Biopython code that builds the backbone (N, CA, C, O; Angstrom):
import numpy as np
from Bio.PDB.StructureBuilder import StructureBuilder

atoms = [
    (1, "MET", "N", (119.881, 40.220, -130.992)),
    (1, "MET", "CA", (120.487, 38.975, -131.400)),
    (1, "MET", "C", (121.974, 39.029, -131.046)),
    (1, "MET", "O", (122.663, 39.996, -131.368)),
    (2, "ILE", "N", (122.451, 37.989, -130.388)),
    (2, "ILE", "CA", (123.867, 37.882, -130.038)),
    (2, "ILE", "C", (124.661, 37.553, -131.299)),
    (2, "ILE", "O", (124.348, 36.597, -132.009)),
    (3, "VAL", "N", (125.679, 38.347, -131.567)),
    (3, "VAL", "CA", (126.535, 38.142, -132.737)),
    (3, "VAL", "C", (127.840, 37.479, -132.322)),
    (3, "VAL", "O", (128.314, 36.560, -132.990)),
    (4, "CYS", "N", (128.413, 37.937, -131.236)),
    (4, "CYS", "CA", (129.674, 37.381, -130.729)),
    (4, "CYS", "C", (129.390, 36.659, -129.422)),
    (4, "CYS", "O", (129.074, 37.284, -128.410)),
    (5, "GLN", "N", (129.505, 35.328, -129.454)),
    (5, "GLN", "CA", (129.262, 34.520, -128.257)),
    (5, "GLN", "C", (130.372, 34.704, -127.218)),
    (5, "GLN", "O", (130.106, 34.680, -126.017)),
    (6, "CYS", "N", (131.583, 34.883, -127.665)),
    (6, "CYS", "CA", (132.722, 34.977, -126.742)),
    (6, "CYS", "C", (132.630, 36.198, -125.825)),
    (6, "CYS", "O", (132.961, 36.119, -124.642)),
    (7, "HIS", "N", (132.181, 37.318, -126.373)),
    (7, "HIS", "CA", (132.113, 38.558, -125.598)),
    (7, "HIS", "C", (130.682, 39.057, -125.428)),
    (7, "HIS", "O", (130.464, 40.175, -124.961)),
    (8, "VAL", "N", (129.719, 38.242, -125.802)),
    (8, "VAL", "CA", (128.293, 38.535, -125.677)),
    (8, "VAL", "C", (127.976, 39.922, -126.242)),
    (8, "VAL", "O", (127.442, 40.790, -125.551)),
    (9, "VAL", "N", (128.318, 40.099, -127.505)),
    (9, "VAL", "CA", (128.054, 41.352, -128.219)),
    (9, "VAL", "C", (126.843, 41.120, -129.109)),
    (9, "VAL", "O", (126.798, 40.159, -129.876)),
    (10, "ASN", "N", (125.867, 42.004, -129.002)),
    (10, "ASN", "CA", (124.665, 41.855, -129.832)),
    (10, "ASN", "C", (124.623, 42.919, -130.929)),
    (10, "ASN", "O", (125.455, 43.826, -130.976)),
    (11, "ASP", "N", (123.635, 42.781, -131.805)),
    (11, "ASP", "CA", (123.517, 43.703, -132.930)),
    (11, "ASP", "C", (123.232, 45.130, -132.474)),
    (11, "ASP", "O", (123.629, 46.082, -133.146)),
    (12, "ALA", "N", (122.555, 45.289, -131.352)),
    (12, "ALA", "CA", (122.283, 46.632, -130.831)),
    (12, "ALA", "C", (123.575, 47.326, -130.411)),
    (12, "ALA", "O", (123.714, 48.536, -130.588)),
    (13, "ALA", "N", (124.517, 46.571, -129.856)),
    (13, "ALA", "CA", (125.808, 47.153, -129.463)),
    (13, "ALA", "C", (126.582, 47.618, -130.687)),
    (13, "ALA", "O", (127.248, 48.653, -130.652)),
    (14, "ILE", "N", (126.494, 46.858, -131.762)),
    (14, "ILE", "CA", (127.182, 47.245, -133.001)),
    (14, "ILE", "C", (126.558, 48.515, -133.567)),
    (14, "ILE", "O", (127.272, 49.432, -133.972)),
    (15, "ALA", "N", (125.228, 48.570, -133.597)),
    (15, "ALA", "CA", (124.535, 49.773, -134.078)),
    (15, "ALA", "C", (124.896, 50.977, -133.220)),
    (15, "ALA", "O", (125.103, 52.070, -133.747)),
    (16, "ARG", "N", (124.974, 50.793, -131.918)),
    (16, "ARG", "CA", (125.315, 51.887, -130.999)),
    (16, "ARG", "C", (126.724, 52.411, -131.289)),
    (16, "ARG", "O", (126.942, 53.622, -131.274)),
    (17, "GLU", "N", (127.671, 51.527, -131.551)),
    (17, "GLU", "CA", (129.032, 51.950, -131.859)),
    (17, "GLU", "C", (129.105, 52.733, -133.170)),
    (17, "GLU", "O", (129.855, 53.704, -133.275)),
    (18, "VAL", "N", (128.329, 52.312, -134.166)),
    (18, "VAL", "CA", (128.294, 53.052, -135.439)),
    (18, "VAL", "C", (127.707, 54.438, -135.216)),
    (18, "VAL", "O", (128.222, 55.423, -135.745)),
    (19, "ARG", "N", (126.631, 54.521, -134.435)),
    (19, "ARG", "CA", (126.048, 55.838, -134.137)),
    (19, "ARG", "C", (127.031, 56.719, -133.366)),
    (19, "ARG", "O", (126.991, 57.944, -133.470)),
    (20, "ALA", "N", (127.912, 56.085, -132.592)),
    (20, "ALA", "CA", (128.908, 56.830, -131.815)),
    (20, "ALA", "C", (130.119, 57.230, -132.647)),
    (20, "ALA", "O", (130.988, 57.960, -132.169)),
    (21, "GLY", "N", (130.183, 56.748, -133.911)),
    (21, "GLY", "CA", (131.257, 57.197, -134.784)),
    (21, "GLY", "C", (132.128, 56.118, -135.393)),
    (21, "GLY", "O", (132.938, 56.414, -136.271)),
    (22, "ALA", "N", (131.989, 54.864, -134.952)),
    (22, "ALA", "CA", (132.793, 53.784, -135.540)),
    (22, "ALA", "C", (132.366, 53.570, -136.985)),
    (22, "ALA", "O", (131.169, 53.539, -137.274)),
    (23, "ARG", "N", (133.305, 53.425, -137.882)),
    (23, "ARG", "CA", (132.992, 53.266, -139.304)),
    (23, "ARG", "C", (133.623, 52.024, -139.928)),
    (23, "ARG", "O", (133.337, 51.698, -141.080)),
    (24, "THR", "N", (134.477, 51.330, -139.180)),
    (24, "THR", "CA", (135.150, 50.164, -139.736)),
    (24, "THR", "C", (134.956, 48.954, -138.828)),
    (24, "THR", "O", (134.603, 49.081, -137.656)),
    (25, "LEU", "N", (135.196, 47.788, -139.398)),
    (25, "LEU", "CA", (135.124, 46.554, -138.632)),
    (25, "LEU", "C", (136.095, 46.601, -137.465)),
    (25, "LEU", "O", (135.731, 46.229, -136.349)),
    (26, "SER", "N", (137.307, 47.044, -137.694)),
    (26, "SER", "CA", (138.301, 47.056, -136.612)),
    (26, "SER", "C", (137.908, 48.010, -135.492)),
    (26, "SER", "O", (138.155, 47.717, -134.322)),
    (27, "GLU", "N", (137.303, 49.143, -135.824)),
    (27, "GLU", "CA", (136.855, 50.076, -134.778)),
    (27, "GLU", "C", (135.766, 49.445, -133.923)),
    (27, "GLU", "O", (135.783, 49.573, -132.699)),
    (28, "VAL", "N", (134.818, 48.764, -134.562)),
    (28, "VAL", "CA", (133.726, 48.129, -133.815)),
    (28, "VAL", "C", (134.262, 46.974, -132.979)),
    (28, "VAL", "O", (133.876, 46.824, -131.819)),
    (29, "CYS", "N", (135.132, 46.168, -133.538)),
    (29, "CYS", "CA", (135.707, 45.042, -132.790)),
    (29, "CYS", "C", (136.525, 45.532, -131.600)),
    (29, "CYS", "O", (136.464, 44.948, -130.517)),
    (30, "ARG", "N", (137.282, 46.592, -131.798)),
    (30, "ARG", "CA", (138.102, 47.140, -130.705)),
    (30, "ARG", "C", (137.220, 47.657, -129.569)),
    (30, "ARG", "O", (137.533, 47.447, -128.397)),
    (31, "SER", "N", (136.133, 48.324, -129.905)),
    (31, "SER", "CA", (135.295, 48.931, -128.866)),
    (31, "SER", "C", (134.339, 47.948, -128.206)),
    (31, "SER", "O", (133.951, 48.161, -127.058)),
    (32, "THR", "N", (133.946, 46.876, -128.895)),
    (32, "THR", "CA", (132.997, 45.921, -128.322)),
    (32, "THR", "C", (133.655, 44.643, -127.826)),
    (32, "THR", "O", (133.102, 43.957, -126.966)),
    (33, "GLY", "N", (134.820, 44.317, -128.351)),
    (33, "GLY", "CA", (135.474, 43.056, -128.009)),
    (33, "GLY", "C", (135.122, 41.933, -128.963)),
    (33, "GLY", "O", (135.712, 40.854, -128.897)),
    (34, "ALA", "N", (134.167, 42.172, -129.849)),
    (34, "ALA", "CA", (133.768, 41.139, -130.810)),
    (34, "ALA", "C", (134.946, 40.771, -131.702)),
    (34, "ALA", "O", (135.753, 41.627, -132.064)),
    (35, "GLY", "N", (135.038, 39.493, -132.051)),
    (35, "GLY", "CA", (136.065, 39.032, -132.964)),
    (35, "GLY", "C", (137.446, 38.858, -132.369)),
    (35, "GLY", "O", (138.379, 38.506, -133.091)),
    (36, "ARG", "N", (137.605, 39.088, -131.094)),
    (36, "ARG", "CA", (138.938, 39.025, -130.489)),
    (36, "ARG", "C", (139.384, 37.617, -130.123)),
    (36, "ARG", "O", (140.584, 37.350, -130.069)),
    (37, "ASP", "N", (138.445, 36.713, -129.871)),
    (37, "ASP", "CA", (138.850, 35.374, -129.435)),
    (37, "ASP", "C", (138.833, 34.397, -130.606)),
    (37, "ASP", "O", (139.856, 34.221, -131.266)),
    (38, "CYS", "N", (137.718, 33.771, -130.874)),
    (38, "CYS", "CA", (137.705, 32.712, -131.891)),
    (38, "CYS", "C", (137.580, 33.263, -133.312)),
    (38, "CYS", "O", (138.020, 32.616, -134.263)),
    (39, "GLY", "N", (136.986, 34.447, -133.470)),
    (39, "GLY", "CA", (136.855, 35.061, -134.791)),
    (39, "GLY", "C", (135.699, 34.559, -135.634)),
    (39, "GLY", "O", (135.527, 35.004, -136.768)),
    (40, "ALA", "N", (134.902, 33.638, -135.103)),
    (40, "ALA", "CA", (133.789, 33.087, -135.876)),
    (40, "ALA", "C", (132.734, 34.140, -136.220)),
    (40, "ALA", "O", (131.983, 33.967, -137.180)),
    (41, "CYS", "N", (132.669, 35.207, -135.462)),
    (41, "CYS", "CA", (131.631, 36.220, -135.662)),
    (41, "CYS", "C", (132.037, 37.328, -136.632)),
    (41, "CYS", "O", (131.200, 38.158, -136.986)),
    (42, "VAL", "N", (133.265, 37.364, -137.061)),
    (42, "VAL", "CA", (133.787, 38.516, -137.803)),
    (42, "VAL", "C", (132.972, 38.820, -139.057)),
    (42, "VAL", "O", (132.714, 39.987, -139.349)),
    (43, "PHE", "N", (132.565, 37.802, -139.797)),
    (43, "PHE", "CA", (131.801, 38.063, -141.018)),
    (43, "PHE", "C", (130.422, 38.633, -140.698)),
    (43, "PHE", "O", (129.929, 39.498, -141.421)),
    (44, "SER", "N", (129.800, 38.163, -139.630)),
    (44, "SER", "CA", (128.498, 38.702, -139.218)),
    (44, "SER", "C", (128.644, 40.134, -138.711)),
    (44, "SER", "O", (127.815, 40.991, -139.017)),
    (45, "VAL", "N", (129.689, 40.392, -137.943)),
    (45, "VAL", "CA", (129.936, 41.748, -137.452)),
    (45, "VAL", "C", (130.181, 42.682, -138.628)),
    (45, "VAL", "O", (129.654, 43.794, -138.667)),
    (46, "ARG", "N", (130.973, 42.234, -139.574)),
    (46, "ARG", "CA", (131.276, 43.062, -140.751)),
    (46, "ARG", "C", (130.004, 43.419, -141.523)),
    (46, "ARG", "O", (129.824, 44.564, -141.936)),
    (47, "ARG", "N", (129.125, 42.435, -141.713)),
    (47, "ARG", "CA", (127.872, 42.672, -142.430)),
    (47, "ARG", "C", (127.036, 43.716, -141.688)),
    (47, "ARG", "O", (126.487, 44.627, -142.308)),
    (48, "LEU", "N", (126.938, 43.586, -140.371)),
    (48, "LEU", "CA", (126.158, 44.537, -139.589)),
    (48, "LEU", "C", (126.770, 45.933, -139.612)),
    (48, "LEU", "O", (126.048, 46.926, -139.702)),
    (49, "VAL", "N", (128.080, 46.014, -139.531)),
    (49, "VAL", "CA", (128.752, 47.323, -139.604)),
    (49, "VAL", "C", (128.427, 47.985, -140.937)),
    (49, "VAL", "O", (128.072, 49.163, -140.972)),
    (50, "CYS", "N", (128.542, 47.243, -142.027)),
    (50, "CYS", "CA", (128.250, 47.803, -143.354)),
    (50, "CYS", "C", (126.810, 48.279, -143.442)),
    (50, "CYS", "O", (126.546, 49.360, -143.967)),
    (51, "GLU", "N", (125.873, 47.482, -142.932)),
    (51, "GLU", "CA", (124.456, 47.872, -142.964)),
    (51, "GLU", "C", (124.209, 49.128, -142.142)),
    (51, "GLU", "O", (123.539, 50.053, -142.602)),
    (52, "HIS", "N", (124.747, 49.163, -140.928)),
    (52, "HIS", "CA", (124.496, 50.308, -140.050)),
    (52, "HIS", "C", (125.204, 51.565, -140.523)),
    (52, "HIS", "O", (124.667, 52.663, -140.372)),
    (53, "VAL", "N", (126.389, 51.434, -141.089)),
    (53, "VAL", "CA", (127.083, 52.604, -141.628)),
    (53, "VAL", "C", (126.283, 53.169, -142.797)),
    (53, "VAL", "O", (126.119, 54.385, -142.900)),
    (54, "ALA", "N", (125.784, 52.304, -143.678)),
    (54, "ALA", "CA", (124.980, 52.766, -144.814)),
    (54, "ALA", "C", (123.711, 53.460, -144.330)),
    (54, "ALA", "O", (123.331, 54.502, -144.863)),
    (55, "ASP", "N", (123.053, 52.886, -143.320)),
    (55, "ASP", "CA", (121.846, 53.498, -142.764)),
    (55, "ASP", "C", (122.161, 54.839, -142.120)),
    (55, "ASP", "O", (121.416, 55.804, -142.288)),
    (56, "HIS", "N", (123.260, 54.901, -141.387)),
    (56, "HIS", "CA", (123.650, 56.134, -140.697)),
    (56, "HIS", "C", (123.970, 57.242, -141.693)),
    (56, "HIS", "O", (123.581, 58.392, -141.489)),
    (57, "VAL", "N", (124.667, 56.908, -142.753)),
    (57, "VAL", "CA", (125.012, 57.902, -143.777)),
    (57, "VAL", "C", (123.751, 58.399, -144.465)),
    (57, "VAL", "O", (123.618, 59.596, -144.718)),
    (58, "ALA", "N", (122.821, 57.497, -144.772)),
    (58, "ALA", "CA", (121.566, 57.893, -145.432)),
    (58, "ALA", "C", (120.739, 58.800, -144.536)),
    (58, "ALA", "O", (120.120, 59.747, -145.021)),
    (59, "GLU", "N", (120.717, 58.525, -143.232)),
    (59, "GLU", "CA", (119.946, 59.348, -142.309)),
    (59, "GLU", "C", (120.544, 60.742, -142.139)),
    (59, "GLU", "O", (119.808, 61.715, -141.978)),
    (60, "SER", "N", (121.852, 60.844, -142.173)),
    (60, "SER", "CA", (122.500, 62.116, -141.910)),
    (60, "SER", "C", (122.682, 62.981, -143.159)),
    (60, "SER", "O", (123.065, 64.147, -143.062)),
    (61, "ALA", "N", (122.407, 62.406, -144.325)),
    (61, "ALA", "CA", (122.560, 63.165, -145.560)),
    (61, "ALA", "C", (121.430, 64.182, -145.701)),
    (61, "ALA", "O", (120.256, 63.877, -145.489)),
    (62, "GLU", "N", (121.823, 65.383, -146.062)),
    (62, "GLU", "CA", (120.820, 66.415, -146.290)),
    (62, "GLU", "C", (120.255, 66.256, -147.687)),
    (62, "GLU", "O", (120.987, 65.935, -148.623)),
    (63, "PRO", "N", (118.963, 66.476, -147.833)),
    (63, "PRO", "CA", (118.391, 66.383, -149.184)),
    (63, "PRO", "C", (118.930, 67.489, -150.076)),
    (63, "PRO", "O", (119.145, 68.616, -149.630)),
    (64, "CYS", "N", (119.142, 67.157, -151.324)),
    (64, "CYS", "CA", (119.631, 68.146, -152.283)),
    (64, "CYS", "C", (118.444, 68.780, -152.984)),
    (64, "CYS", "O", (117.559, 68.083, -153.480)),
    (65, "HIS", "N", (118.429, 70.056, -153.023)),
    (65, "HIS", "CA", (117.374, 70.779, -153.722)),
    (65, "HIS", "C", (118.016, 71.771, -154.667)),
    (65, "HIS", "O", (118.951, 72.484, -154.302)),
    (66, "ALA", "N", (117.511, 71.809, -155.874)),
    (66, "ALA", "CA", (118.029, 72.764, -156.860)),
    (66, "ALA", "C", (117.535, 74.156, -156.490)),
    (66, "ALA", "O", (116.370, 74.342, -156.140)),
    (67, "ALA", "N", (118.418, 75.111, -156.571)),
    (67, "ALA", "CA", (118.016, 76.502, -156.293)),
    (67, "ALA", "C", (117.195, 77.001, -157.479)),
    (67, "ALA", "O", (117.536, 76.777, -158.641)),
    (68, "SER", "N", (116.115, 77.678, -157.148)),
    (68, "SER", "CA", (115.275, 78.186, -158.239)),
    (68, "SER", "C", (115.241, 79.679, -158.289)),
    (68, "SER", "O", (114.577, 80.253, -159.152)),
]
sb = StructureBuilder()
sb.init_structure("model")
sb.init_model(0)
sb.init_chain("A")
sb.init_seg("    ")
for serial, (resi, resn, name, xyz) in enumerate(atoms, 1):
    if name == "N":
        sb.init_residue(resn, " ", resi, " ")
    sb.init_atom(name, np.array(xyz, "f"), 0.0, 1.0, " ", f" {name:<3s}", serial, name[0])
structure = sb.get_structure()
């Protein structure tokens, strides 16, 4: 799904940037170009960044086990 019409940035590009280490809206916007022109996409980009960062953190977290 295209999120930023001005720079043709889709949700997959945002997910890819988060997997590559971007953790903030400004980092994703800087690397993809989203939000640089009209800014109409910023809230959608922000929502996707938050979702993907949360998913990425959950995937990379090691399970905690009590020592017995």
